[in-house]
C-alpha positions in Angstrom: 38.3 123.9 107.4 41.8 124.4 108.2 44.0 125.1 105.1 46.9 122.6 104.4 50.1 124.7 105.0 52.2 125.2 101.9 55.6 123.5 102.3 58.6 125.9 102.5 60.5 126.1 99.3 64.1 125.5 99.9 66.6 126.6 97.3 69.3 124.1 96.3 72.8 124.6 97.4 74.6 127.2 95.0 78.6 127.2 94.8 81.1 129.3 93.0 82.3 128.3 89.6 81.1 125.5 87.4 81.5 122.6 89.7 81.1 122.0 93.6 84.3 122.1 95.3 83.5 121.6 99.0 82.1 118.2 100.3 79.0 119.8 101.7 78.2 121.4 98.2 78.1 118.2 96.3 74.2 117.8 96.5 73.7 115.9 93.6 76.2 113.2 94.8 74.7 113.3 98.3 71.1 112.5 97.0 71.7 109.4 94.6 67.9 108.4 94.5 67.1 112.1 93.3 70.1 112.6 91.0 70.4 109.1 89.8 71.5 110.3 86.3 74.2 112.5 87.7 75.6 109.7 89.9 75.4 107.4 86.9 77.7 109.7 85.1 80.2 109.9 88.0 80.4 106.0 88.1 80.9 105.6 84.5 83.7 108.0 84.6 85.6 105.4 86.9 84.9 107.6 90.2 82.9 106.9 93.3 80.2 109.6 94.0 80.7 111.7 97.3 79.0 110.2 100.2 78.7 106.9 98.4 80.6 103.3 98.6 80.6 100.9 96.0 81.0 97.3 97.4 83.8 95.2 96.0 83.7 91.5 94.6 79.9 91.3 95.3 79.5 88.6 92.8 82.4 86.7 94.0 81.4 87.1 97.5 77.8 85.8 96.9 79.1 82.7 95.3 81.3 81.9 98.1 79.0 82.5 100.9 76.0 81.2 98.9 73.3 82.6 101.1 70.2 80.6 101.4 66.5 81.4 102.6 66.3 81.2 106.4 69.9 81.5 107.3 71.5 83.9 109.7 74.2 86.3 108.4 76.6 88.6 109.9 78.3 91.6 108.1 80.8 92.6 110.7 81.8 95.8 108.7 78.6 97.0 107.5 79.8 100.4 105.8 77.6 101.7 103.2 75.7 98.3 103.3 76.2 97.2 99.7 77.2 93.7 100.4 74.6 93.5 103.3 71.6 94.3 101.0 72.6 91.4 98.5 73.0 88.9 101.4 69.9 89.8 103.4 67.8 89.7 100.1 69.2 86.2 99.6 68.5 85.0 103.1 64.7 86.0 102.9 62.1 84.7 103.6 62.9 83.6 107.2 66.5 84.7 107.3 68.1 87.6 109.1 71.5 89.7 109.0 73.3 91.2 111.8 75.3 94.4 110.6 78.1 95.6 112.7 80.1 98.9 112.4 81.9 101.2 115.0 81.2 104.2 113.0 78.4 106.2 114.8 78.1 108.8 111.8 77.4 106.4 108.8 75.6 103.7 110.8 72.4 105.2 111.2 72.4 106.4 107.5 73.3 102.7 106.4 70.3 101.2 108.6 67.9 103.8 107.1 69.1 103.1 103.6 68.8 99.5 103.9 65.2 99.7 105.4 64.3 102.2 102.6 65.5 99.4 100.2 62.8 97.2 101.4 64.5 95.4 104.0 61.9 94.6 106.7 62.9 95.4 110.4 62.8 91.9 111.7 65.4 90.7 109.0 68.2 93.4 109.8 69.7 93.8 113.2 72.1 96.7 113.1 74.5 97.0 116.1 77.3 99.6 116.8 80.3 97.5 118.1 83.7 96.4 116.9 83.9 93.0 115.0 86.3 91.9 117.9 83.7 91.4 120.1 81.4 89.3 117.9 81.4 86.3 120.2 80.0 88.3 123.0 77.5 90.1 120.5 76.2 86.7 119.4 75.8 85.4 122.9 73.8 88.5 123.7 71.6 87.9 120.8 70.9 84.5 121.7 72.6 83.1 118.4 74.5 79.9 118.8 76.4 80.4 115.4 76.1 82.0 112.0 75.7 80.4 108.6 77.5 83.3 107.0 80.1 85.9 108.1 81.5 88.6 106.0 84.3 91.2 106.9 85.4 93.9 104.7 88.3 95.6 106.0 88.7 98.3 103.5 88.1 102.1 104.4 84.4 103.2 103.3 84.5 105.7 100.5 82.1 107.8 102.7 84.9 108.2 105.2 87.5 109.1 102.8 85.5 111.7 101.0 84.4 113.5 104.2 87.3 115.9 105.0 85.8 116.2 108.6 87.2 112.6 109.2 90.6 113.3 108.1 91.0 110.2 106.1 92.4 111.7 102.8 95.4 113.3 102.2 93.7 115.0 99.1 91.3 117.1 101.1 92.2 119.7 104.0 90.8 118.7 107.1 91.7 117.8 110.5 94.1 114.9 111.1 91.6 112.5 113.0 91.4 109.0 111.3 89.1 107.4 113.9 86.6 105.2 112.9 84.5 106.0 115.9 85.3 110.0 116.5 83.9 109.6 120.0 86.2 107.4 121.2 90.0 107.2 121.6 92.7 109.6 120.3 93.1 111.3 117.1 96.0 110.7 114.7 97.2 114.2 115.5 97.3 113.3 119.4 99.1 110.0 118.4 101.4 111.5 116.1 102.5 113.8 119.0 103.7 110.9 121.3 105.6 109.2 118.6 109.5 109.6 118.3 111.6 108.9 115.1 112.1 105.2 115.8 108.5 104.4 116.7 107.5 106.1 113.6 109.8 104.0 111.4 108.5 100.8 113.1 104.7 102.2 112.5 105.2 102.9 108.8 107.1 99.6 108.1 104.6 97.3 110.1 101.4 99.0 108.9 102.3 100.0 105.5 105.3 98.2 104.2 106.7 101.8 103.4 110.2 101.4 101.9 111.0 105.0 102.7 110.1 104.8 106.4 113.2 106.1 107.8 113.3 109.3 105.4 109.7 109.8 106.2 109.8 109.5 109.8 112.7 111.8 109.8 111.0 114.4 107.9 107.6 114.2 110.1 109.6 114.4 113.2 111.5 117.7 112.0 108.2 119.3 111.0 106.5 118.2 114.2 109.4 119.8 116.1 108.8 123.0 114.5 104.7 123.0 114.7 102.5 120.3 115.6 101.0 118.4 112.8 97.2 118.6 113.1 95.7 118.6 109.7 95.8 116.3 106.7 97.7 118.7 104.5 100.3 119.3 107.1 101.1 115.6 107.2 100.9 115.2 103.6 103.5 118.2 103.2 105.7 116.7 105.8 105.9 113.3 104.0 106.6 115.0 100.6 109.3 117.0 102.1 111.1 113.6 102.6 111.8 113.4 98.9 113.8 115.7 96.6 112.5 117.2 93.5 114.8 115.1 91.2 113.2 111.8 92.8 112.4 110.4 89.1 110.1 110.8 86.3 107.2 109.3 88.2 107.8 111.3 91.2 104.6 112.6 92.1 102.8 109.1 91.6 105.4 107.4 93.8 105.4 110.2 96.3 101.5 110.0 96.6 101.9 106.5 97.4 104.1 107.0 100.3 101.6 109.8 101.6 98.8 107.3 101.2 100.9 104.8 102.9 101.5 107.1 105.9 97.8 107.9 106.2 97.1 104.1 106.3 99.7 103.3 108.9 98.5 106.2 111.3 94.8 105.0 110.6 95.6 101.4 111.4 97.3 102.3 114.5 94.8 104.9 115.8 92.0 102.3 115.5 94.1 99.2 116.5 93.2 97.6 113.3 95.6 94.6 113.6 94.6 93.9 117.3 90.9 93.9 116.4 91.6 91.4 113.3 93.7 89.0 115.4 90.9 88.8 117.9 88.2 88.4 115.2 90.3 85.7 113.5 91.1 83.8 116.9 87.3 83.7 117.8 86.0 83.3 114.1 85.6 79.5 114.3 83.4 79.5 117.4 81.1 82.1 115.9 80.3 79.8 112.8 77.9 76.9 112.7 79.1 73.7 111.2 79.3 74.2 107.4 79.3 78.0 108.0 81.0 80.2 105.3 83.2 83.2 106.0 84.7 85.6 103.5 87.2 88.1 104.1 88.4 91.2 101.9 91.7 92.8 102.8 93.4 95.7 101.6 96.9 95.3 103.1 99.6 92.7 103.0 99.8 92.4 106.8 96.2 91.9 106.9 96.1 89.3 104.1 98.9 87.4 105.8 97.0 87.1 109.1 94.0 85.8 107.4 95.8 83.5 105.2 97.7 82.1 108.1 94.6 81.7 110.4 92.8 79.8 107.6 95.7 77.5 107.1 96.2 77.0 111.0 92.4 76.2 111.2 92.4 73.8 108.4 95.4 72.0 109.7 93.7 71.7 113.1 90.4 70.3 111.6 88.5 73.7 112.4 87.9 74.5 108.7 86.9 71.9 106.1 88.0 73.9 103.3 89.7 77.2 102.7 90.9 79.2 99.7 94.1 78.0 98.1 94.4 81.3 96.0 93.6 84.7 96.8 90.7 86.3 94.7 91.1 89.7 93.2 88.7 91.9 91.6 88.5 91.3 87.7 89.9 94.0 85.2 86.4 95.3 84.5 85.8 96.1 88.1 89.1 97.7 89.0 88.7 99.8 85.6 85.4 101.1 86.6 86.1 101.3 90.5 89.8 102.0 91.1 89.4 101.8 94.8 89.0 98.0 94.5 92.5 97.4 92.9 94.3 96.5 96.2 91.5 94.2 97.4 92.2 90.5 98.3 89.5 88.1 99.0 89.8 84.9 101.1 87.4 82.3 102.4 86.9 79.1 104.5 84.3 76.8 105.4 83.9 75.7 109.0 84.0 71.8 109.6 
């Protein structure tokens, strides 16, 4: 009789000091099912555990989209899958959800997570593609139109927290900022091609940055001495644009400008405005009559595009109803999840 081999014991990751510092060391937060108590403590403190993402305006989105059993839904920005999980549960039995995302690192994790949550394979179709190509994807899947479409244009917390992705100025890492690291050029490569005038334009258009000229000058100066290839180098260049006597709230205000600079570069690297314009242009043709769409934005430029597209569609008779006012997260949600504070939600119903 063959003896059953004893599983090899693996020691948990150790780190120096009383708390983990490096992203890879935060084992409690990387294993939410195993360390639910620890994760809950992080959430209750108003923070998002590393490697997780907390969906925003879930209640409001479910009320707007009103998913019903048997319907076809599309989440064009699958991310961590928080919204998708609630929607696909609501369209069962008989319904299905297509989950789209361009991130090759997070997408397999999300698919596994959703199936582990009990979503049957026939109800969930995950596809790695940009939402700008939604019409082509639906056509290839033989779907005439969706009952529900959701777009959450925000950056996922998993991407922000991982220093290797270069999305956060608070963590040292390569200046990458690509949603799909396998395609296109990094933010560092893009930055090397931009002169001061183009930097000003980028900061104004993609981030509404009031100090665009000073920041562009500081970045260009730093770049002329040494190529900016890391998150900390870019953050340092932006901070150098401000004097030490900037004001009593200098650190908070300067950090906001640093955050806007990263946002402007990220949007340019991933052509986010171009993808959004294509998505909004093709959106009505992707919805069935009576189909509902909800879009979460996190930047005034995105919100203006969504608002205008919905208004134009209503005037043309394409949409039967649209949101008259933007919907914002409530005070309780913004208090428990500060990353939700910038969110704006709009909706429309196909005629």
